[in-house]
GUMAR-183617 format. One record per atom (N, C-alpha, C): residue in three letters; y, z, x negated. Coordinates in steps of 0.05 Angstrom, whole numbers, plus 32768, in hexadecimal, padded with zeros to 4 digits. Last residue first. Example, Ala and Ser with C-alpha at 12.3 -4.5 7.8 and 13.67 -1.06 7.14 Angstrom:
<nutors>
Ser7FD3808E7EFFSer7FEB808F7EEFSer8001809D7EFEAla7F8E809C7EF8Ala7FA6809C7F0AAla7FBE809C7EF8
</nutors>
This chain:
<nutors>
Unk892E8A957A2AUnk89388A9A7A43Unk892A8A8D7A58Unk89198A8F79F4Unk89278A7779FEUnk89358A7C7A1DUnk88FE8ABB79DFUnk891C8AB779DCUnk892A8AA179E6Unk88CA8AD979FFUnk88D88AC079FAUnk88F68AC579F6Unk889F8B0979E4Unk88B38B0479F8Unk88BD8AE879EBUnk886F8B1479C3Unk886B8B0E79E1Unk88828B0879F2Unk887A8B19798BUnk88818B2C799EUnk88788B2B79BAUnk885C8AEE7979Unk88578B07796AUnk88608B1E797BUnk886B8AC07995Unk884E8AC77990Unk884D8AE37989Unk88A58AC07990Unk88988AC679A7Unk887A8ACB79A6Unk88A98AB57958Unk88AF8ACE7963Unk88A58AD5797EUnk88958A80795BUnk88868A96794CUnk888E8AB17954Unk88C08A6D7974Unk88A38A6A7981Unk88918A7F7975Unk88EA8A747951Unk88E98A837969Unk88CC8A7E797EUnk88DA8A50792BUnk88DA8A6D7925Unk88D98A7C793DUnk88E18A207944Unk88C58A26793DUnk88C88A447935Unk891A8A247948Unk89098A207963Unk88ED8A2C795DUnk892A8A237913Unk89308A3C7926Unk89208A39793EUnk891389F278FDUnk890D8A0A78F2Unk89108A217903Unk890A89C47934Unk891989D2791DUnk890C89EC7913Unk88DB89977946Unk88E589B2794BUnk88EE89BE7933Unk88D78969792BUnk88BD89747938Unk88C4898F793AUnk890D896F78FAUnk88FD8961790FUnk88E0896E7916Unk891E898B78D0Unk892D898A78EAUnk8919898478FFUnk8909898B78A2Unk891389A878AEUnk891A89A278C6Unk89048953789AUnk88EF896478A2Unk88F6897E78ABUnk893A894D788FUnk8933894078A5Unk8917894F78ADUnk894089677861Unk894F89707874Unk894789677891Unk89268947783BUnk891C89657841Unk8928896E785DUnk8943891E782DUnk892C891B7842Unk892289357846Unk896389367805Unk8971892E781DUnk8958892D7833Unk8940893977DEUnk8950895577E0Unk895D894F7801Unk892B890977D1Unk891B892377D7Unk8929893777E5Unk895C88F277C3Unk894E88E877D8Unk893988FE77E3Unk8966890D778FUnk8976890F77A8Unk896B890677C1Unk893C89007771Unk893C891C777CUnk894E891E7793Unk893F88CE775CUnk892D88D27771Unk892E88F07780Unk896188B87738Unk895088CD7731Unk894288DD7744Unk89828898775AUnk8977888B7742Unk896088A07735Unk899A88BB7781Unk897F88B17784Unk896F88A1776FUnk89BC88F27765Unk89BB88D47763Unk899E88CC776BUnk89BD89277760Unk89C9891A7778Unk89CD88FD7778Unk89A68931772FUnk8997893B774BUnk89A689327762Unk89C6892D7704Unk89B28918770BUnk89A789187729Unk89D689607701Unk89E88948770EUnk89D989337716Unk8997897E7707Unk89B1897F7702Unk89C6896B7712Unk89618984770DUnk896D896D7705Unk8988896B7703Unk896489BA7722Unk895889B77704Unk895F899876FBUnk897989B57755Unk898989C37740Unk897E89C17723Unk894F89977770Unk8967898F776BUnk897989987751Unk892B89C0776CUnk892689A97762Unk893E89977758Unk894389EA7792Unk893D89EE7772Unk893A89D27762Unk893F89CA77C1Unk895C89D777B4Unk895A89D97791Unk890B89C277CCUnk891A89AE77C1Unk893C89B177B4Unk890389FA77D3Unk88F189EC77BFUnk890489D077B3Unk891B8A0C7800Unk89228A1877E6Unk89188A0777D3Unk890789E47824Unk892389E57823Unk892C89F47805Unk88CD89F87822Unk88D589DD7819Unk88F589DF7813Unk88D38A27783EUnk88CC8A297820Unk88D58A0E7816Unk88DD8A137872Unk88F08A277866Unk88EA8A257848Unk88AE89F0787CUnk88CA89E47879Unk88E289FA786EUnk888A8A1A787AUnk88898A037869Unk88A289FA7869Unk889A8A3E78A7Unk88988A49788DUnk88998A2D7877Unk889E8A1578D5Unk88B58A2C78CCUnk88B48A3278AFUnk886B8A0178D9Unk888389F278D5Unk88998A0078CEUnk88478A2B78DBUnk884C8A1D78C3Unk885F8A0D78C2Unk88598A42790FUnk885C8A5178F3Unk88568A3F78DDUnk884D8A19792EUnk88698A247928Unk886C8A327912Unk88168A167929Unk88248A007924Unk883E8A09791EUnk88098A4B7941Unk88018A427923Unk88138A2A7919Unk88208A417979Unk88248A547965Unk88218A507947Unk87FD8A187988Unk881A8A11797FUnk88268A2A796EUnk87C28A1D7969Unk87D28A1D797FUnk87EE8A197973Unk87788A147957Unk87988A0F7950Unk87A88A12796BUnk87448A15795BUnk87548A2D7962Unk87718A29795DUnk871F89F1794BUnk872889E97968Unk873A8A05796DUnk870E89F07918Unk870289FB792DUnk870A89FE7947Unk873289CB7900Unk871889C678FEUnk870A89D77916Unk876389E87908Unk875F89D07914Unk874389C9791BUnk875B8A1378E4Unk875B8A167900Unk87598A027910Unk875889F578B5Unk873E8A0378BEUnk873E8A0878DAUnk878C89E578B3Unk877789D178B3Unk875A89DE78C0Unk87A68A1378ADUnk87AA8A0878C6Unk879389F178CBUnk87928A1E7879Unk87878A30788CUnk878E8A2278A8Unk87B289F67859Unk879689F6785EUnk87888A06786FUnk87E58A087865Unk87DB89F27876Unk87BE89EF7874Unk87E78A377845Unk87EA8A3B7862Unk87DE8A227871Unk87E18A1D7815Unk87CB8A2E781AUnk87D18A36783AUnk88138A007815Unk87FB89EF7814Unk87E68A02781CUnk88388A2B7810Unk88378A1B7826Unk881B8A09782AUnk88298A3B77DDUnk88258A4F77F4Unk88248A40780DUnk88348A1277BCUnk88198A1877BFUnk88148A2F77D6Unk886D8A0C77BEUnk885989F677CBUnk883F89FF77CEUnk887E8A3E77AFUnk88848A3677C6Unk886D8A2277D2Unk88678A3B777AUnk88618A4F7789Unk88668A4677A7Unk88868A0E7765Unk88698A0F7769Unk885F8A227779Unk88B58A21776AUnk88B08A097778Unk88968A0B777DUnk88B58A517746Unk88BB8A537762Unk88B38A39776DUnk88AF8A327712Unk889A8A467720Unk889B8A4C773FUnk88DD8A18770EUnk88C28A067713Unk88AC8A1B771DUnk88FC8A457707Unk88FF8A35771DUnk88E98A1F7724Unk88E68A5676D6Unk88E78A6676EEUnk88ED8A567709Unk88F28A2D76B4Unk88D68A3276B9Unk88D38A4376D2Unk892A8A3476B3Unk891B8A1776BFUnk89028A1C76C5Unk89338A5F769DUnk893E8A5C76B8Unk892F8A4376C3Unk891D8A567668Unk89118A6D767BUnk891A8A657696Unk890F8A17764FUnk89228A277655Unk89178A3D7668Unk88EE89EC7647Unk88E98A037636Unk88FC8A1A763DUnk890589C47665Unk88E989D0766EUnk88E489E6765FUnk892989AD764CUnk893389C17659Unk891789CE7669Unk8913899D7604Unk891089987624Unk891F89B27630Unk894A89A275D5Unk893189A775E0Unk892C899F75FCUnk8980899F75C6Unk8969899975B2Unk894F899F75B9Unk89A189AD75EDUnk89A089C375DCUnk898789BC75C6Unk89758987761AUnk899089977615Unk898C89AB7601Unk895289557633Unk89568963761CUnk89778970761AUnk892389467664Unk893E894B765EUnk8941895A764AUnk88EA8949766CUnk88F88936765BUnk891089397650Unk88D889777686Unk88CB896D766EUnk88D8895A765EUnk88FE896D76B2Unk8902898476A1Unk88F089817684Unk88E7893E76CDUnk8901894276BFUnk8908895676ACUnk88B4895476DBUnk88B4893D76C9Unk88D7893B76BFUnk88C6897876FBUnk88BA898276E7Unk88B9896A76D3Unk88E489637728Unk88F189777712Unk88E1897E76F9Unk88B9893F773CUnk88D18931772EUnk88E08946771DUnk88908963774FUnk888E8950773FUnk88A68944772BUnk88B289887774Unk88A6898E775CUnk88A189797745Unk88BD8960779CUnk88D4896B778BUnk88C88974776EUnk8888895777ABUnk8899894077A2Unk88B089497790Unk887D898677BFUnk886E897877A7Unk887C8963779AUnk889D898777EAUnk889F899D77D2Unk8892899277BAUnk8886895C7808Unk88A7895E77FEUnk88A9897277E7Unk885789777817Unk8859895C7804Unk8875895877F9Unk8866899E7835Unk885689A4781CUnk885B898A780AUnk887A897B7860Unk888B89937853Unk8883899B7839Unk885189637873Unk886889577866Unk8879896B7857Unk8835898C788DUnk882989827878Unk884089707865Unk8857899078B5Unk885489A678A3Unk884E89A0788AUnk8850896278D0Unk8867896678C4Unk8868898078ADUnk881C896F78E5Unk881D895778D0Unk8838895E78C4Unk882A89937906Unk8813899E78EFUnk881C898178DAUnk88448976792BUnk8851898F791EUnk884289997902Unk881E89587942Unk8834894A7932Unk884589657923Unk88028979795CUnk87F589727945Unk880C89617933Unk8824898B7986Unk881889A17978Unk880C8990795CUnk88328959799CUnk88468968798EUnk883A897D797AUnk8807895279BEUnk880C894179ABUnk8820894B7994Unk880D897D79E3Unk87F6897979D4Unk87FA896279BAUnk883E897179FCUnk883D898779E1Unk8823898479D3Unk883289477A1AUnk884389407A07Unk883C895779F3Unk8816896A7A3DUnk880A89547A34Unk881589497A1FUnk883F898E7A54Unk882A89997A44Unk881B89827A38Unk886189717A75Unk886989717A58Unk8854897C7A47Unk882F894B7A9FUnk884389607A97Unk884E895D7A7CUnk880C891A7A98Unk881689277AB7Unk882D893B7AB0Unk87EB88EE7A76Unk880688FD7A76Unk880D89057A92Unk87BC88D17A79Unk87BC88E87A72Unk87D388FD7A6FUnk87D4889F7A87Unk87C888B17A9DUnk87C388CD7A95Unk880D88847A77Unk87FA888E7A6AUnk87EC88A37A7CUnk8825884C7A96Unk882588697A98Unk880D886E7A8BUnk881F88147A9EUnk882888207A7EUnk8829883D7A81Unk880C88077AD0Unk87EF88117ABBUnk8800881D7AA2Unk883687F97AE5Unk882F88127AEEUnk881988217AD9Unk886187D37ABCUnk884E87D87ACCUnk884487F17AD1Unk88A787E27ABBUnk888E87DE7AACUnk887D87DC7ABFUnk88F087D57AAFUnk88D787D77AC5Unk88BD87CE7AB1Unk892587F97AAAUnk890F87EE7A9EUnk88F787EC7AACUnk895C88087AB2Unk894B87FF7AC9Unk893587EC7ABBUnk8964880C7A73Unk897788057A8FUnk896487F87A9EUnk896588377A43Unk8953882F7A56Unk8961882B7A72Unk8975883779FFUnk898288397A19Unk896A88267A2EUnk896D886179C2Unk8960884A79D8Unk896D884F79F1Unk897E885D7981Unk898788677998Unk8976885279ADUnk894E88697948Unk895F8856795CUnk896788697972Unk893988657903Unk894188707919Unk895088617930Unk8913884B78D7Unk8926884178EAUnk892E884D7904Unk890B8866789AUnk8900886478B1Unk8914885D78C2Unk892C886C786FUnk891D8854786EUnk890F884D788CUnk894A88977869Unk895688857870Unk894588697875Unk894188D5786CUnk892D88BE7877Unk893A88A97878Unk898A88E37870Unk896B88EC7869Unk895C88D27876Unk89BA88D4787EUnk89B988E17866Unk899A88E6785FUnk89CB889778A8Unk89C088B278A0Unk89BD88BB7888Unk89E6886A78B6Unk89F8888178A5Unk89E6889C78A6Unk89CB885C78F3Unk89D9885678DBUnk89E2887278D0Unk89A088507923Unk89AE88637919Unk89B4885B78FCUnk89958813794AUnk8993881E7932Unk89A88837792DUnk898D880F798BUnk899E88077979Unk899C881A7962Unk896787EA79BFUnk896487FF79A8Unk897F87F4799AUnk895287E77A04Unk896A87DF79EBUnk896587F379D8Unk893987CB7A3AUnk893587DE7A26Unk894287D57A0DUnk894487A17A5FUnk895087B77A64Unk894A87CE7A51Unk890287827A59Unk891C877C7A62Unk892B879A7A68Unk88DE87897A1AUnk88DD87917A3CUnk88FE87917A42Unk88DA878579E7Unk88E5876D79F5Unk88E887727A13Unk88A187B079DEUnk88BC879E79D3Unk88BF878979E1Unk888A87D87A15Unk888A87C37A00Unk889C87B779F9Unk888588157A25Unk889A88037A27Unk889587F07A0EUnk885A88447A43Unk885B88337A2CUnk8872881A7A36Unk886888877A53Unk8869886D7A5AUnk886E885A7A42Unk885F88CE7A66Unk885D88B77A53Unk8858889F7A59Unk887E89027A8DUnk886888F27A88Unk886F88DA7A72Unk8895893A7AB1Unk889289267A96Unk887A891B7A8EUnk88A389437AF3Unk889289477ADBUnk889789307AC7Unk88B489397B22Unk88C5894A7B0DUnk88B7894E7AFAUnk889E89167B48Unk889489357B47Unk88A289467B33Unk88C188ED7B4AUnk88AF88F07B61Unk88A6890D7B5FUnk88D588DC7B1DUnk88E588E47B30Unk88D888EC7B4BUnk88BC88F67ADEUnk88B688E47AF6Unk88C688ED7B0EUnk88E188ED7AA4Unk88DA88FF7ABEUnk88D388EF7AD5Unk88C088D37A68Unk88D288D37A80Unk88CB88E37A94Unk88BB88B87A28Unk88B488CF7A3CUnk88CC88D07A4FUnk889D887D7A10Unk88B5888A7A1AUnk88AB88A17A32Unk8884886179DBUnk887C887479F0Unk8896888379FCUnk8889881B79CEUnk8899883679CFUnk888E884579E3Unk887087E979A6Unk886B87FA79BAUnk8880881579B8Unk888587D2797AUnk887987BE798FUnk887187D079A7Unk88BF87E47958Unk88A887ED7962Unk889E87D67979Unk88F287DC7943Unk88DC87C9793FUnk88C087CE7948Unk890F88087950Unk891B87EF794BUnk890887D7794CUnk88ED88377950Unk88F6882B7966Unk8904880E7965Unk88E288597926Unk88CE883E7927Unk88DF882B793EUnk88F788907942Unk88ED8888792EUnk88DB88697936Unk892C88A57966Unk8913889A796CUnk890A88897953Unk895E88BB7971Unk894E88C2795BUnk893688B7795CUnk895F88BB79B9Unk896C88B979A1Unk895A88C1798EUnk895C889979FDUnk895288A879E5Unk896288A879CBUnk897488967A3FUnk897A88957A21Unk896B88A07A13Unk896588747A80Unk896C888A7A72Unk896F88857A53Unk892F88617AA9Unk894A88617AA4Unk8955887A7A96Unk88FB883A7ABFUnk8902884B7AB0Unk892288487AABUnk88CF882A7AF7Unk88EA88267AEBUnk88F1883F7AD8Unk888B88137AFBUnk889E882C7AF8Unk88B988207AEAUnk886787EF7B33Unk887887F27B16Unk888488117B12Unk885287E47B60Unk884287E47B4DUnk884E87E87B2EUnk8885880A7B80Unk886E87F97B85Unk885C87F97B6EUnk88A1882B7B55Unk88AB88157B5FUnk889888067B6DUnk88B188707B39Unk889C885A7B42Unk88A788457B58Unk88DC887B7B07Unk88D6887A7B27Unk88C288667B2AUnk88ED88A47ACFUnk88D988907ADBUnk88D888947AF5Unk892588B97AAFUnk891388BA7AC2Unk890388A27AC4Unk894188E57A7FUnk893788CB7A7FUnk892288CC7A99Unk894D891D7A79Unk8960890C7A88Unk895188EF7A91Unk893089597A6AUnk8930893C7A68Unk893E892F7A7CUnk893589977A67Unk894B89867A6FUnk894B89697A6CUnk890189AD7A58Unk890F89B47A6EUnk892889A37A7CUnk88F189907A2BUnk88E189967A3DUnk88EB899D7A5DUnk892389907A0AUnk891C89777A18Unk8907897E7A2DUnk893989B879EBUnk893689BA7A06Unk892F89A17A15Unk893F899C79B6Unk893089B179BDUnk892B89BD79D7Unk895F896B79D3Unk894C897079C1Unk8937898679BEUnk8992894679F4Unk8977895D79F5Unk8963895879E3Unk89AF892279F3Unk89B9893C79F7Unk89A6895279F8Unk899788F779E3Unk89AE88FC79D5Unk89B7891579DAUnk8950890979DEUnk896488F979ECUnk897F890079DEUnk890B88FF79C9Unk8925890C79C9Unk893788FB79CCUnk88E088DA79D2Unk88E288F579D9Unk88FE88FF79E1Unk88C088A579C3Unk88D888AC79CAUnk88D788C279DCUnk889F888A798FUnk889B88A279A2Unk88B488A879A8Unk887E884E797DUnk88908863797AUnk889188767991Unk885388217958Unk88578833796FUnk887088467969Unk883C87DD7946Unk884887F97940Unk885488047959Unk880887B37934Unk881787B97949Unk882487D77943Unk87EA87B47909Unk87F2879B7911Unk8806879C7927Unk87D287E378F7Unk87ED87E078F5Unk87F987C278FDUnk879987EE7906Unk87A087D778F7Unk87C087D278EAUnk87A5880D7933Unk87958815791BUnk879888067906Unk87C287E97958Unk87CF8804794EUnk87C388087935Unk879B87C67965Unk87B187B87953Unk87C287D27948Unk877687E77980Unk876E87DD7969Unk878787D2795AUnk8796880079B2Unk878F880F7999Unk87898802797DUnk879E87D979DBUnk87B487DF79C7Unk87AB87EE79B0Unk877087CF79F8Unk878387BD79F5Unk879587C179E0Unk8751880179FCUnk874487E479F5Unk875A87D279ECUnk8774882A7A07Unk8769882B79EFUnk875F881179E6Unk878B88137A39Unk879A88187A22Unk878C88197A0AUnk875688157A56Unk876487FD7A51Unk877888007A3BUnk8751884B7A5CUnk873F883C7A4BUnk874D88227A45Unk879588697A4FUnk877F88627A5EUnk876588507A4FUnk87AB88A27A25Unk87A888837A31Unk879288817A41Unk87A788CA7A07Unk87AE88D17A21Unk87AE88B67A31Unk878B88C379D9Unk878888DC79E4Unk878E88DF7A00Unk879E889579C5Unk877F889C79C0Unk877A88AE79D2Unk87D4888F79CEUnk87C7887C79DFUnk87A5888579DAUnk87E488BF79ACUnk87E688C179CEUnk87D588AA79DBUnk87D988AB797DUnk87C888BF7986Unk87CA88C579A8Unk87FC88877979Unk87DF887B7978Unk87D288917982Unk882C88A6797EUnk882B888D798EUnk880A88887993Unk882288D37953Unk882C88D37970Unk882388BF797FUnk880788C57927Unk880488E0792DUnk880C88E3794CUnk881A888B791EUnk87F888987921Unk87FA88B0792EUnk885188857920Unk883F8873792CUnk8820887D7932Unk885E88B67909Unk886A88AD7921Unk8856889C7930Unk884788AA78D8Unk884088C678E7Unk884788C27900Unk885D888078C2Unk8842888278C6Unk883C889478DBUnk8896889478BFUnk8890887A78C9Unk8875887C78D0Unk888D88BE789BUnk889488C378B4Unk889688AE78C5Unk887D88A5786AUnk886988B47877Unk887088BC7894Unk88AE888A7860Unk889888797868Unk8880888B7874Unk88D188B8785BUnk88D488A6786BUnk88BB88937873Unk88B888CD782BUnk88BB88E17845Unk88BE88CC785EUnk888B88C177F6Unk88A388BD7807Unk88A088C27822Unk886788DC77D8Unk887088C577D1Unk888888BD77DDUnk885D890B77FEUnk8864890F77DDUnk886F88F777D2Unk884B88F47828Unk886989017828Unk88708903780FUnk881988EA7818Unk882D88D67822Unk884688DF7822Unk8807891F780DUnk880C890877F5Unk881A88F37801Unk880389307842Unk8810893F782EUnk8819892A7819Unk87DC890F7858Unk87F8890D7861Unk880D891D784EUnk87B589237835Unk87B989067837Unk87D689037841Unk87AC8955784AUnk87B58950782FUnk87BA89307828Unk879C894A7882Unk87B589597877Unk87C0894E785BUnk876B8930787CUnk878189267887Unk879C8932787FUnk875089597860Unk8756893D7855Unk876D89337863Unk8752897E788EUnk875789847870Unk8762896D7862Unk8734896878BAUnk8755896878BBUnk87608970789FUnk8712892578B4Unk870E894578B2Unk8731894E78AFUnk871188F778C8Unk870588FD78B2Unk8703891578A6Unk873188FB78F5Unk871688F378FBUnk870288FA78E2Unk876388FD78E2Unk8758891278EDUnk873C891178F2Unk877788C578DAUnk876888D378C3Unk875A88F078CDUnk8787889B78F6Unk877288AD7903Unk876588BB78EFUnk8797886F78C3Unk8797887B78E0Unk877E888878E9Unk878B885D788FUnk8798887C7892Unk879C888378B0Unk877D882F786FUnk876E88367888Unk87718857788BUnk8792880E7848Unk8788882D7841Unk87798838785AUnk87A187E1785EUnk878987E37850Unk877D87FF7849Unk87D687F17874Unk87BD87EE7887Unk87A387EE7877Unk87F487E87845Unk87ED88057852Unk87D688077862Unk87F387B4783EUnk87E387C47828Unk87DF87DF7836Unk880F87A5786CUnk87F6879E7867Unk87E587AB7854Unk884187C57864Unk882D87C8787DUnk881487BF7876Unk886487B3783CUnk885387CA7836Unk884087CD784AUnk888A87927853Unk887787867843Unk8862879B7838Unk88B287B27868Unk88A087A5787DUnk8885879D786EUnk88D287E37857Unk88C387CF7845Unk88AA87C3785DUnk891387ED7876Unk88F787F3787AUnk88E587DA786EUnk89508804785DUnk894187F47869Unk892087F97867Unk8977881E7844Unk89728827785EUnk89618812786EUnk89828819780BUnk898C88037820Unk8984880B783BUnk896B884C77F8Unk898B884877F2Unk8992882E7808Unk893788427808Unk894488587815Unk896388537811Unk8925881677E9Unk892C88117809Unk893888297811Unk8929882E77B5Unk8936881677C0Unk8940881777DCUnk8902885977BEUnk891E886077B4Unk8931884677BFUnk88D0884077C7Unk88E2885277DCUnk88FC885277D6Unk88B2882777A2Unk88C6881B77B1Unk88D8882A77C6Unk8893884F7790Unk889D883A777CUnk88B288297788Unk8876886577BAUnk888D887477ACUnk889B88617798Unk884E883E77C6Unk8868884977DDUnk887C885977CCUnk882D8830779FUnk8835881A77B1Unk8850882677C3Unk8827885D7780Unk882788407772Unk8832882F7787Unk881E8887779EUnk8831888E778DUnk8831886F7780Unk87F8887677CAUnk8816888177D2Unk8827887D77B8Unk87CF886A77ABUnk87DA885777BAUnk87F8885D77C2Unk87BE889C7798Unk87CB88867786Unk87D988707791Unk87B388B877C8Unk87CB88BF77B5Unk87D888A777A3Unk8788889B77D8Unk87A0889C77E6Unk87B888A377D5Unk876388A777B0Unk876B888E77B6Unk8784888977C5Unk876388E177B5Unk876C88D4779DUnk877288B4779EUnk874C88E477EBUnk876688EF77E2Unk877188E077CBUnk871B88CB77DDUnk872788BF77F4Unk874788CA77F0Unk870788EE77BAUnk870988D477B1Unk872188C777C2Unk8705891D77DAUnk8712891E77C1Unk8717890177B5Unk86DD890E77F9Unk86F289117803Unk870A891377EFUnk86AF890E77D5Unk86B688F477E7Unk86D188F777EEUnk86AC894177C4Unk86B2892C77B2Unk86BB890F77BDUnk86CF896877F3Unk86B9895C77E8Unk86BC894977DBUnk8702899777E9Unk86FA898177F3Unk86DB897C77E7Unk870E89C877CEUnk870589CB77F0Unk86FA89B077F9Unk872789B977A1Unk870889BE77A2Unk86FE89C477BEUnk875C89B877A9Unk874E899C77B1Unk872F89A277ACUnk876B89EA7797Unk876A89E177B8Unk875A89CA77BBUnk877D89FF7766Unk876689ED7767Unk875B89EB7783Unk87AA8A147760Unk87938A277769Unk877C8A147770Unk87CE89F07750Unk87C98A06773FUnk87B08A187747Unk87DC89B37751Unk87C689C17760Unk87BC89DA774EUnk87FD898D773BUnk880589A77744Unk87F189BA7754Unk87E889657724Unk87E589607742Unk87F58977774EUnk87DE897776F2Unk87F3895F76F3Unk87F8895A7711Unk87DB89A976D2Unk87D989AA76E8Unk87E5898C76F7Unk880489997697Unk87F289A776A2Unk87F089A476C3Unk8819894E7697Unk8818896C7690Unk8805897B769CUnk87FC89167673Unk88018923768CUnk8809893E7687Unk87F488F77649Unk880D88F77653Unk881389097669Unk87BC88F97640Unk87CD890B762EUnk87EB890B7637Unk87AA88D57668Unk87A488F2766CUnk87B689087659Unk87D388A47683Unk87C088AC766EUnk87BF88CD766FUnk87D9888776C2Unk87E1889976B0Unk87CD88A3769CUnk87C0886776E3Unk87CF885A76CEUnk87D7887176BCUnk87A58884770BUnk8793887776F6Unk87A4886B76DFUnk87CE88C3770FUnk87C988A97716Unk87B688977703Unk87EA8900771EUnk87D288F1770FUnk87CA88D9771BUnk883188FC771EUnk8819890B7722Unk880288F87718Unk885C88E57701Unk885989027700Unk8840890F770FUnk885488A976D6Unk885088B676F2Unk885088D676EEUnk889B88B576BDUnk888688AB76D6Unk887188A676C8Unk88BA88C07698Unk88AD88D776A4Unk889D88CE76BBUnk88D8889A767BUnk88B988A17677Unk88AC88B57683Unk8908889A7695Unk88F68886769AUnk88DA8891768EUnk892188C876BFUnk891C88C376A1Unk890388B0769EUnk891088B176EEUnk891188CD76EEUnk890F88D376D0Unk8926887776FDUnk8928888676E7Unk892F88A476E8Unk88FF884A7718Unk8910885A771EUnk891588727708
</nutors>
């Protein structure tokens, strides 16, 4: 990918010679990686190398074609990235950040599978679910999806969900529609959230690929995260065994427990997206010649790079504190909403600065920045839009809900 050919790699990898690297090659101006143990840092470095060498290098081509690189899955499985939080919340967050730094679409695919579906089976499923389903999820031999959003309901889904589940003897019958469901076109399992017609509560149900009455249609013509396969889902009298209900799901609060952690994961993505933009913009500025010298020598370009680095560093510092809160068990939705709103707001500014530095080439995916710029809009919108998260923070600091 020509970020001016010789500009690659833009972060530290084993193939990069020390003299070829710019100052602060990983953009860690505050040496925040010092917070990791030597073993944790080695794990992070290994993951970063994999993402930069195996994910980033193929991402633009698949993004342009809106196709998923299934051949990557065995190599991704070898990295053993599932259930990262068990290795420490800071390390997990930094690895999630580096994944998005390489490519947002593929990191979103993995986050949906691991942070939402696999976590739901692990935390809210039955012993049988964990015994029967979890091993193949952890090895990426089976893929999961998480179906919550509907065509007419997103931010108000907890109040207005229309998809229903009706118990019929030893079965459940599901009816309704879902939209924007990542991984749904090829997932082996889809966790469908539906309102139980008996008690009106929202619960989670596992629907397996190929179940009669379950239909998916890929969403086309997207301008962001084009690699991840989002779909519309139709559930037409889908009959599943009673045991496909996740017994840990009895109200929407149980779904919220998963959304809390996924909102944090997406905030880490927002940091990674800023670093991706910084990597490309700095590499381009160091190589692009105008008026006989690199544009990186111009004051206006340096000011823009400084703002990008500042935004990313402030976002990263906030996320490190969230990891501490998670570690101590004090993390709440207030904190997650603050992180999502703040990091994605800064991200929008950062990627716009990066696109400006790359100039006209910044609207071509050949120079990578256009993909980074476009994908930021998806991060800004999913897992609670900026506005919804801002209102959650507003409620937290005033004690007054603006939702009515």
